[in-house]
C-alpha positions in Angstrom: 117.9 135.5 187.8 117.6 137.5 184.5 119.3 136.8 181.2 121.4 139.9 181.7 122.8 138.5 184.9 123.5 135.2 183.2 125.5 137.0 180.6 127.4 139.2 183.0 125.3 142.3 182.4 125.8 142.1 178.6 122.5 142.4 176.7 121.5 139.1 175.1 121.2 140.6 171.6 124.7 142.0 171.8 126.1 138.7 173.0 124.4 136.9 170.1 126.0 139.4 167.7 129.4 138.9 169.2 129.1 135.1 168.7 127.9 135.6 165.1 130.7 138.0 164.3 133.2 135.5 165.9 131.8 132.8 163.6 132.4 135.0 160.5 135.9 135.9 161.7 136.7 132.2 162.1 135.6 131.4 158.6 137.4 134.3 157.1 140.7 133.4 158.9 140.4 129.7 158.0 139.5 130.5 154.4 142.7 132.6 154.1 145.1 130.4 156.1 143.6 127.0 155.4 140.9 125.1 157.1 141.7 122.7 160.0 141.0 119.0 159.6 137.4 118.0 159.2 137.2 116.6 162.8 137.9 120.2 164.0 136.5 122.5 161.4 133.0 120.9 161.0 132.2 120.7 164.8 133.3 124.3 165.3 131.0 125.4 162.4 128.1 123.4 163.7 128.7 124.5 167.3 128.6 128.2 166.3 125.4 127.7 164.3 123.6 125.8 167.0 124.4 128.4 169.7 123.1 131.2 167.5 120.0 129.3 166.6 119.1 128.5 170.2 119.2 132.2 171.2 117.8 133.8 168.0 114.9 131.3 167.5 113.7 131.2 171.1 110.4 131.7 172.9 111.3 133.9 175.8 108.0 133.2 177.7 106.4 135.4 180.3 106.4 135.4 184.1 108.0 132.4 185.7 108.1 130.6 182.4 110.8 132.9 181.1 113.3 131.4 183.6 112.4 127.9 182.5 112.8 128.9 178.9 116.2 130.5 179.6 117.3 127.3 181.5 116.1 125.2 178.6 118.1 127.3 176.1 121.2 127.2 178.3 120.9 123.4 178.5 120.6 123.1 174.8 123.6 125.4 174.4 125.7 123.3 176.7 124.6 120.1 174.8 125.7 121.7 171.5 128.9 123.1 172.8 129.8 119.9 174.7 129.1 117.6 171.8 131.0 119.7 169.3 133.9 120.6 171.6 134.6 116.9 172.4 135.3 116.2 168.8 137.3 119.4 168.2 139.5 118.8 171.3 139.9 115.1 170.7 140.3 115.0 166.9 143.5 112.9 167.0 141.9 110.3 169.3 138.8 110.1 167.1 140.9 109.5 164.0 143.1 106.9 165.7 140.2 104.9 167.1 138.8 104.3 163.6 142.1 102.8 162.6 142.1 100.3 165.4 138.3 99.8 165.6 138.2 100.8 169.3 134.7 100.3 170.9 132.5 103.3 171.6 133.1 104.7 175.1 130.3 105.9 177.4 131.5 109.4 177.1 131.4 109.3 173.3 127.9 107.8 173.4 126.6 110.5 175.7 128.1 113.4 173.7 126.8 111.8 170.5 123.3 111.5 171.9 123.1 115.0 173.3 124.4 116.6 170.0 121.9 114.7 167.9 119.1 115.8 170.2 120.4 119.4 169.9 120.4 119.2 166.1 116.9 117.9 166.0 115.6 120.7 168.3 117.5 123.3 166.2 115.8 121.8 163.1 112.4 122.2 164.8 113.1 125.8 165.5 114.4 127.0 162.1 112.7 124.6 159.7 109.8 122.9 161.4 108.6 119.4 162.3 108.8 117.8 158.8 112.6 117.7 158.9 112.6 116.6 162.5 110.4 113.7 161.6 112.6 112.7 158.7 115.8 112.8 160.9 114.2 111.0 163.8 112.6 108.6 161.4 115.9 107.8 159.8 117.5 107.0 163.2 114.5 104.9 164.2 114.8 103.0 161.0 118.4 102.2 161.7 117.5 101.0 165.2 114.3 99.0 164.4 114.5 98.2 160.7 114.7 94.5 161.6 111.0 94.7 162.6 109.9 95.9 159.1 108.8 93.7 156.2 110.7 93.3 153.0 111.9 95.2 151.0 112.6 97.7 153.9 113.9 95.1 156.3 117.5 95.2 157.4 119.3 93.4 160.3 119.0 96.3 162.7 121.7 98.2 164.5 122.4 98.9 168.2 122.3 102.4 169.6 126.1 102.3 170.0 126.5 101.4 166.3 124.1 104.1 165.1 125.7 106.8 167.3 129.2 105.7 166.2 128.2 106.1 162.5 126.4 109.4 163.0 128.7 111.1 165.4 132.2 109.7 165.1 132.6 109.0 161.3 132.4 111.0 158.1 129.2 109.0 157.1 126.8 110.8 159.4 126.6 114.4 160.7 129.9 115.3 159.1 129.3 114.0 155.6 129.4 116.0 152.3 126.4 118.4 152.9 127.8 119.8 156.1 131.4 119.8 154.8 130.3 121.9 151.8 128.3 124.2 153.9 131.2 124.9 156.3 133.8 125.1 153.6 132.1 127.0 150.7 128.5 128.0 151.3 129.1 130.1 154.4 131.6 132.3 152.5 129.1 132.9 149.7 126.4 133.7 152.2 128.8 136.1 153.9 129.6 137.6 150.5 125.8 138.0 149.9 125.4 139.7 153.3 128.2 142.1 152.4 126.5 142.9 149.1 123.2 143.6 150.9 124.9 145.8 153.5 126.7 147.7 150.7 123.3 148.5 149.1 123.6 145.9 146.3 119.9 145.0 146.7 119.0 148.6 145.7 121.6 148.5 142.9 120.3 145.3 141.4 116.7 146.6 141.6 117.7 149.9 140.0 119.7 148.0 137.3 116.7 145.7 136.6 114.4 148.7 136.5 116.6 150.4 134.0 116.6 147.4 131.8 112.9 146.6 132.0 111.1 149.6 133.5 110.3 151.3 130.2 108.5 148.1 128.9 105.0 146.9 129.4 104.7 145.4 132.8 108.0 146.9 133.8 107.5 146.7 137.6 106.9 142.9 137.5 109.8 142.4 135.0 112.0 144.4 137.4 110.9 142.0 140.2 111.8 139.0 138.1 115.3 140.2 137.1 116.3 141.6 140.6 114.9 138.5 142.4 116.9 136.2 140.0 120.1 138.1 140.7 119.6 138.1 144.5 118.1 134.6 144.6 121.2 133.2 143.0 123.3 134.6 145.8 121.0 134.0 148.8 120.0 130.4 148.0 116.8 130.7 150.1 113.5 131.1 148.3 111.5 132.4 151.2 114.4 134.5 152.5 114.8 136.2 149.2 111.1 136.9 149.0 111.3 138.7 152.3 114.4 140.7 151.2 113.4 141.8 147.6 109.6 141.3 147.9 109.3 144.1 150.4 109.8 146.7 147.7 109.0 144.8 144.4 105.6 143.6 145.5 104.2 147.1 146.4 105.7 148.4 143.1 103.9 145.7 141.1 100.6 146.5 142.9 101.0 150.2 142.3 101.6 149.5 138.6 98.2 147.7 138.4 98.9 144.0 138.9 96.6 142.1 141.3 98.0 141.3 144.8 98.1 137.5 144.3 99.7 137.9 140.9 102.4 140.2 142.3 103.1 137.9 145.1 103.2 134.9 142.7 105.7 136.6 140.5 108.0 137.3 143.4 107.7 133.8 144.7 108.5 132.2 141.4 111.4 134.5 140.6 112.9 134.0 144.1 112.6 130.3 143.8 114.1 130.2 140.4 117.2 132.1 141.6 118.4 128.7 143.0 118.7 127.5 139.4 120.5 130.6 138.1 124.3 130.7 137.8 126.7 131.9 139.0 126.0 130.8 142.6 122.7 128.8 142.4 122.4 128.7 146.1 124.1 126.0 148.2 122.6 123.0 146.5 124.9 123.2 143.5 128.0 123.1 145.7 126.6 120.0 147.4 125.9 118.5 144.0 129.5 119.1 142.9 130.7 117.3 146.0 128.3 114.4 145.4 129.0 113.7 141.8 132.6 114.8 141.6 132.1 117.4 138.9 133.7 120.9 139.3 131.1 123.5 140.3 131.9 125.7 137.3 130.8 122.8 134.9 127.5 122.5 136.8 127.0 126.2 136.5 127.7 126.1 132.8 125.3 123.2 132.2 122.6 125.0 134.2 122.6 128.3 132.2 120.2 127.4 129.3 117.6 125.7 131.5 117.7 128.7 133.9 117.4 131.2 131.1 114.4 129.3 129.7 112.8 129.4 133.2 113.1 133.1 133.5 112.1 133.8 129.9 108.9 131.9 130.6 108.2 134.0 133.7 109.0 137.3 131.9 106.7 136.3 129.0 103.8 135.5 131.4 104.3 138.9 133.1 104.3 140.6 129.7 101.2 138.8 128.5 99.4 139.5 131.8 100.2 143.2 131.5 98.9 143.3 128.0 95.8 141.4 129.0 95.1 143.9 131.8 95.8 146.8 129.4 98.7 148.2 131.5 100.9 150.8 129.9 104.7 151.2 130.1 105.7 153.2 133.2 108.8 155.0 131.7 110.9 157.4 133.7 113.6 154.9 134.8 117.3 155.7 134.5 119.4 154.3 131.8 121.3 151.1 132.5 124.6 152.9 131.6 123.9 155.6 134.2 123.1 153.1 136.9 126.3 151.1 136.2 128.3 154.3 136.2 126.9 155.2 139.6 127.4 151.9 141.4 128.6 149.4 138.8 131.7 148.7 140.9 129.5 146.2 142.8 129.5 144.0 139.7 133.3 143.8 139.8 133.2 141.4 142.7 130.9 139.1 140.9 133.2 139.2 137.8 136.1 138.3 140.1 134.2 135.4 141.6 133.3 134.0 138.2 136.8 134.5 136.9 138.3 132.7 139.9 135.9 129.8 139.6 136.4 129.4 135.8 140.2 129.4 136.4 139.9 126.2 138.4 140.3 127.6 141.9 138.3 126.4 144.8 134.8 127.9 145.5 136.0 129.1 149.0 138.9 131.0 147.4 136.5 132.5 144.8 134.2 133.7 147.5 137.1 135.1 149.5 138.5 137.0 146.5 135.1 138.3 145.6 134.6 139.5 149.2 137.9 141.3 149.2 137.2 142.9 145.9 133.8 144.2 147.2 135.4 145.7 150.3 138.3 147.4 148.3 136.0 148.8 145.6 133.5 150.1 148.1 136.3 152.0 149.9 137.7 153.3 146.6 134.6 154.3 144.7 132.1 155.4 147.4 133.7 157.9 149.8 130.3 158.6 151.4 130.2 155.0 152.7 133.6 155.1 154.4 132.1 156.5 157.6 129.7 153.6 157.7 132.1 151.0 156.4 133.0 149.3 159.7 129.3 149.3 160.8 128.3 147.7 157.5 131.0 145.1 157.8 130.0 144.2 161.3 126.3 144.1 160.2 127.1 141.7 157.4 129.3 139.5 159.7 126.4 139.5 162.2 123.8 138.6 159.6 125.5 135.8 157.7 125.6 133.3 160.6 121.9 133.9 161.2 121.2 133.1 157.5 123.5 130.1 157.4 121.8 128.4 160.4 118.9 127.0 158.3 121.3 125.6 155.7 123.6 124.2 158.3 120.9 122.4 160.2 119.4 121.1 157.0 122.8 119.8 156.0 123.3 118.2 159.4 119.9 116.4 159.3 120.7 115.5 155.7 124.0 114.0 156.9 122.1 111.9 159.5 119.8 110.5 156.7 122.8 109.9 154.4 124.5 108.0 157.2 121.5 105.8 157.9 120.9 105.2 154.2 124.6 104.1 153.8 124.6 102.0 157.0 121.4 100.1 156.2 121.7 99.9 152.4 118.4 101.6 152.0 119.6 103.7 149.0 120.1 100.6 146.8 116.8 99.1 147.9 114.9 102.4 147.4 116.2 102.7 143.8 115.2 99.1 143.2 111.7 99.8 144.6 111.1 102.8 142.4 112.6 101.0 139.4 110.4 97.9 140.0 107.3 100.1 140.4 108.0 102.0 137.1 109.1 98.8 135.3 112.1 100.8 134.1 109.8 103.1 132.0 111.7 106.4 132.2 108.7 108.8 131.9 106.9 107.1 134.8 110.2 106.9 136.8 110.7 110.7 136.3 107.1 111.5 137.4 107.5 109.3 140.6 110.8 111.0 141.3 109.3 114.5 140.9 106.4 113.6 143.2 108.7 112.3 145.8 110.9 115.4 145.5 107.9 117.8 145.9 106.6 115.9 148.9 110.0 115.6 150.6 110.8 119.2 149.8 107.6 120.7 151.3 108.5 123.0 154.2 112.2 122.2 153.7 115.1 124.2 152.2 116.3 123.0 148.8 119.7 121.7 150.0 118.0 119.3 152.5 115.5 118.0 149.9 118.2 117.7 147.3 120.5 115.6 149.6 117.7 113.1 150.4 116.7 112.8 146.7 120.3 112.5 145.6 120.9 109.6 147.9 117.6 107.8 147.4 116.4 108.4 143.9 119.1 109.9 141.7 121.0 106.5 141.5 117.8 104.9 140.0 117.7 107.6 137.2 121.4 106.9 136.4 120.8 103.2 136.4 118.2 103.5 133.5 120.7 105.6 131.4 120.1 109.2 132.5 123.4 111.1 132.4 124.8 111.7 135.9 124.6 115.5 135.7 121.1 115.5 134.2 119.9 113.1 136.9 121.2 115.3 139.7 120.0 118.6 138.1 116.6 116.9 137.7 116.3 116.1 141.5 117.6 119.6 142.3 114.8 121.2 140.3 112.3 118.8 142.0 113.6 120.0 145.4 113.5 123.6 144.5 110.0 123.9 143.0 108.5 122.6 146.3 108.8 126.2 147.5 105.9 127.2 145.2 103.9 123.9 145.3 100.8 123.8 147.5 100.0 122.9 150.2 103.3 123.9 151.9 104.6 126.6 149.6 106.9 128.6 151.8 107.9 131.2 149.2 104.4 131.7 148.0 103.1 132.2 151.6 105.9 134.6 152.4 105.0 136.7 149.3 101.3 136.5 150.1 101.9 138.0 153.6 103.7 141.0 152.0 101.0 141.5 149.4 98.2 141.0 151.9 96.8 138.4 149.5 95.2 135.0 150.1 98.0 132.4 150.6 96.2 129.6 148.8 95.3 131.6 145.7 98.8 133.1 145.7 100.4 129.6 145.7 98.1 128.5 142.9 99.0 131.6 140.9 102.7 130.9 141.6 102.2 127.3 140.5 100.8 128.5 137.2 103.6 131.1 136.6 106.2 128.5 137.5 104.8 125.6 135.4 107.9 125.8 133.2 110.0 124.6 136.1 108.0 121.4 136.2 108.6 120.8 132.5 112.2 121.9 131.9 113.7 119.1 134.0 112.1 116.5 131.7 113.5 118.5 128.8 117.1 118.1 129.8 116.7 114.5 130.7 115.3 113.6 127.3 117.5 116.1 125.5 120.7 116.5 127.5 122.2 118.5 124.7 120.9 121.8 126.3 123.2 120.9 129.3 126.1 120.9 126.9 126.2 117.1 126.8 126.7 116.1 123.2 126.7 117.9 119.8 126.7 121.8 119.8 124.4 122.0 116.8 121.9 119.8 118.6 122.2 122.0 121.7 121.3 125.1 119.6 118.4 123.4 117.9 116.9 122.0 121.1 117.4 125.3 122.9 115.6 127.3 120.1 112.8 124.8 120.0 112.4 124.9 123.8 112.4 128.8 123.7 109.5 128.8 121.3 107.8 126.2 123.4 108.1 128.2 126.7 106.8 131.3 125.0 103.8 129.4 123.7 103.3 127.9 127.2 103.3 131.4 128.7 100.6 132.6 126.2 98.5 129.5 126.8 98.6 129.8 130.6 97.9 133.6 130.7 95.3 133.4 127.9 96.6 136.3 125.8 98.7 136.6 122.6 97.8 139.6 120.5 94.2 139.0 121.5 92.4 137.4 124.4 92.6 133.7 123.7 89.6 131.3 123.8 89.9 127.8 125.3 90.5 126.0 122.1 93.5 128.2 121.0 94.9 128.0 124.5 94.7 124.2 124.3 96.4 124.2 120.9 99.2 126.4 122.2 99.7 124.3 125.3 99.9 121.1 123.2 102.3 122.6 120.8 104.4 124.0 123.7 104.8 120.6 125.4 105.7 118.9 122.1 108.3 121.6 121.3 109.8 121.6 124.8 110.2 117.8 124.8 113.1 117.0 122.4 112.4 114.9 119.3 112.1 115.7 115.6 108.5 114.4 115.2 107.3 116.2 118.3 109.1 119.4 117.2 107.5 119.4 113.7 104.0 118.7 115.2 104.4 121.3 117.9 105.7 123.9 115.3 102.7 123.3 113.1 100.2 123.7 116.0 101.9 126.9 117.3 102.2 128.4 113.8 98.5 127.8 113.2 97.5 129.3 116.5 99.8 132.3 116.0 98.4 132.9 112.5 94.9 132.8 113.9 95.7 135.3 116.6 97.5 137.6 114.1 94.5 137.5 111.7 92.0 138.2 114.5 94.2 141.1 115.8 94.4 142.7 112.4 90.6 142.3 112.0 90.0 144.0 115.4 92.5 146.8 114.5 90.8 147.4 111.2 87.3 147.5 112.9 88.6 150.0 115.4 90.0 152.2 112.6 86.6 152.1 110.8 84.8 153.1 114.0 87.1 156.0 114.7 86.8 157.2 111.1 83.1 156.7 111.1 
């Protein structure tokens, strides 16, 4: 029996597309008319995602094995559909049983078990074993925690109790991460897919090139700007590398940048897109749900740190281009001309920002932005009208494939959240870290960052953020870190794991495009993205740059940090007006760290060090210029 026979003669690829488009239609309809209750909406979303994952991320096999593989995938599909359908069709019964504390039935136990197994297998396919081990480990901890020593000991829970919490309550699979993914994130991913289908990727690149192409290192600066724009919408570091890096990395290499440097720039810029408003990937929406702060306030607080991050990367690109002796490319169109040609694509982003800032829900903002994009494309680009339906179907087919990774990460994150809540591990974990650090904030922050990088290796940012937000963010808040600063800190920790060896997914994806050594590329990306390791400490010790506190303090700290990141870029690249020796680089690095970390004494000391280094470089550059003039005249 072939797959075509199993699908009634319909090619498998087309069947998957039909399911994906149906998922997009479902979300558009529910966003407009209102979502059903969570016991219906979330299982429908997860069911769609699982079915698509099992047939997109599959190993077909050869010979007789292909029939076993097909049977395996059909079985997994049945498990996913069965587990989700039971909840969707019995939502009222599930709600009522919680009111009367009815015992778990055998049917519910079976459906819960098979759905959890399906989710773990989906995680293995789209993310890999690390997240599977975390999810399975959490379940094992809930079952057998009574066998562990203090402080990890708990009384232990039966299989029925664990399945009940995970499958039938809002404390497991169906907790905040998956709820946010189904309600908000999917619509933004769909909006991003429509932007890509409408040619927005080319538009953003052309716009970035028009702004930066005439400057030294313009090709790399174009990559930074365009990847920041697209990365903010996509929310996937590695995914954004593949989308934008396919044309930015060859352009950088053609301009004269080494392969590993080109790949490192793309990896760092794509990873930083998750910190850049307006969308900031899906982690920011989950954060808003976790801490009860409107998303627009989180986006406003994140603006200055994100700008500092990308200024640091742009400065390193500029200094590297000058160090290599590269000349401006020139020849790019003016920004005004690019905007005149396809600037209507920006209108949808403006509508989205306006809707969010007016206090409307993120789902409504995404829906309005999507509608604006469709209308403006029909009005302003007649040549696209013949391809309009095809582009819409392409976007509606692509978005569910993209959302699969985020959905499964959110589901596994929900399992972990449920176990942490059920066993009380969250409170104990915060106590363990606090005891180890003795309440000393710098050490506590270092431990939190190390945990975040380790947990985030090989995982998408939302999954790593969820785990850190539950386990470690409360400890930061307990020692006096503002709630928003604590959660932004752990989000940065989760995001930078994409460029941190040994499992740097964004760096490895970029290295593959550049045909560069993955390890050297990841080390280069680590150097280029070093500011992302420092900036989180900056807004913990000086939360004014998040808009917390006095405005004058925010301006002063931001300017000091700006000078600091520029000095940091010069120190790491080894060029500022002249090629820098080791001593000057060390002076600049020390001054940069002192300026980036808030505090009047540190700012004064850092300013003195940087001023001295700049004066030295300027004097040496003038001497070299005078010598060159003499040689030419002689």
